[in-house]
C-alpha positions as CSV (number, residue, x, y, z in Angstrom):
1,M,-12.1,-97.0,22.9
2,P,-9.8,-97.6,25.9
3,Q,-6.8,-98.4,23.7
4,L,-6.5,-94.7,22.8
5,N,-5.9,-93.8,26.4
6,P,-2.1,-94.3,26.9
7,A,-2.1,-93.8,30.7
8,P,-2.7,-97.4,31.9
9,W,-0.7,-99.0,29.1
10,F,2.3,-96.8,29.6
11,Y,2.5,-97.7,33.3
12,I,2.1,-101.4,32.4
13,L,5.0,-101.0,29.9
14,V,7.2,-99.2,32.4
15,F,6.5,-101.7,35.1
16,S,7.2,-104.7,32.9
17,W,10.5,-103.2,31.8
18,L,11.4,-102.6,35.4
19,V,10.7,-106.2,36.3
20,I,12.7,-107.4,33.3
21,L,15.7,-105.2,34.2
22,T,15.7,-106.0,37.9
23,L,14.8,-109.6,38.1
24,V,15.2,-111.4,34.8
25,I,18.5,-110.1,33.5
26,P,20.5,-110.7,36.7
27,K,19.1,-114.3,36.9
28,V,20.2,-115.0,33.3
29,N,23.6,-113.4,33.8
30,A,24.2,-115.4,36.9
31,H,24.4,-118.7,35.0
32,L,27.9,-119.9,34.3
33,S,28.9,-121.5,31.1
34,T,29.9,-125.1,31.6
35,N,32.5,-125.0,28.8
36,S,34.7,-122.1,29.4
37,P,36.7,-121.1,26.3
38,H,40.4,-122.0,26.4
39,P,42.9,-120.4,24.1
40,Q,44.1,-122.6,21.3
41,S,47.7,-123.7,21.3
42,T,50.0,-122.1,18.8
43,K,51.7,-125.3,18.0
44,T,50.6,-126.7,14.6
45,P,49.7,-130.4,14.5
46,K,52.0,-132.6,12.5
47,T,50.0,-133.8,9.5
48,T,51.0,-136.3,6.8
49,P,49.7,-136.1,3.2
50,W,46.9,-138.4,2.2
51,A,48.1,-141.3,0.1
52,W,45.4,-141.8,-2.5
53,P,45.1,-145.3,-3.9
54,W,44.8,-144.0,-7.4
55,P,47.3,-141.8,-9.2
C-alpha cells in the first residue's frame, strides 16, 4: 500500500505549507479593512426617560 510510505506525502505536506506561508498569508494580510476602528468618545449622550402612556 503506497499510503504507508511517508516519503512522498511528507514532501507534499512540506511544500504545501511553504506555499501557504509564502504566498497566501501575505496576500491575505495585504488587504486593508475599509472600516478602521475609531475610539469611542468619552462623552455620554444626553438621554431622557421614556414617558410611558400607562402608569
